[in-house]
Every structure is written in C-alpha cells, then in structure tokens.
N, C-alpha and C positions, 0 to 999 in steps of 0.2 A: 928537293922534292923526292918523296919516296911513294910510288904508287902501291896500292894494296893488292894482295893476292896474285892473280894471273894477269894483271893490267900492265900495259906497255905504254909509255909516253913517247911520242914521235914528233920530230920537227918535220912537217911535210915538205916535199919537193914539189912545188906547183908547176904544172906544165901549162905553158901559155899557148893559146890559139890566137891567130891574128885574122881579123875579119878583112873582107875585101877593101874596106875603107881605112884599114890600118889601126883599128882599135884592138888593144890587147884584152883578151877574155881569159880569165882564170876561174875555173869552176871544177873543183876536185870531184864533186858528186856526179858529174856527167861522164866521168872517165870509167873505163872498164876495170882499172886497178889504180891504186895510189902507191906512191913511193915516199919513203922518208928515212931520216936518220934517227935511230933510237937514242933518247936522252936519259931515260930512266926505266927500270924494270922492277916489278913487284917481287917479293920474296919467293913466290911459288913459280916464277917463270924459269923454265929449265934450259931451253935451247937458244934463247935470244940474249945478246949481250949489248951493253951500252956501246955506241959508236958504229954498230952495224947498220947497213942500209937494208931495208926490208920492203917487200911488196905486200900490200894488204887490201882488204875490201874497202872501196870508197863509200860504202853505205853504212857500215857499222862502226862508227866512232863518235866520240863526244869532243867538241871543240873546247879548248881551254886557252884563255888568253893570259899569258904570264909576262909581265913587264912589256906589254904591247907587242909580244911575239906570239903568233898562233901555234898551238900544239894540238895534236890529236891524241886522245886516250882511247886505246883499243884493248880488246881481250886477246890474249895469246892465241886463241883458237881462230881468230880472224886474220892471222898472218899467213900469207900464202907461200912466201919464200924469203930466204936471206940471200941477197945479192953478194957475189964474191968477186 
C-alpha cells in the first residue's frame, strides 16, 4: 500500500482502561493523544519513516481495515512527535 501525498498509515497502539468490574475498554478517540507504528508514508512526507513510533492527534484520522487489522490514515501535519 502506498498512501498519497502527505498521508501516513499507522498501526495504532491501543491503550486499555479497565473498569472497576474488570471490563477492558479501548477507545482511541477519548485519549489526549494516540500512538502508533508507521507502516507506510506518502511520497511528500519528509520527516517520518516507516517503522517509527509516532504520537498523533486522536481526532483527525480515517480508519482503514486491511486484512482484518485496523490502521489509521493521518496527514503528516497531525503528527505531534516521533518517539525515540
């Protein structure tokens, strides 16, 4: 898969919350930030490389289901940081 322009495809790292009754709750959009591993970048992406772990906005992404695995497609400008 090759995203276009300044798009980045990310495999999200879901953070789990456990309720008092022991139920696991995973909801990326209620977090203040999201983390994930970059799996593909568009031709115009300058600073982000495949394999890096990034922090990005949990509000500005499109979900993409590839082979029953959820990915996020985001614009490079919505990436806040590269984790080292």
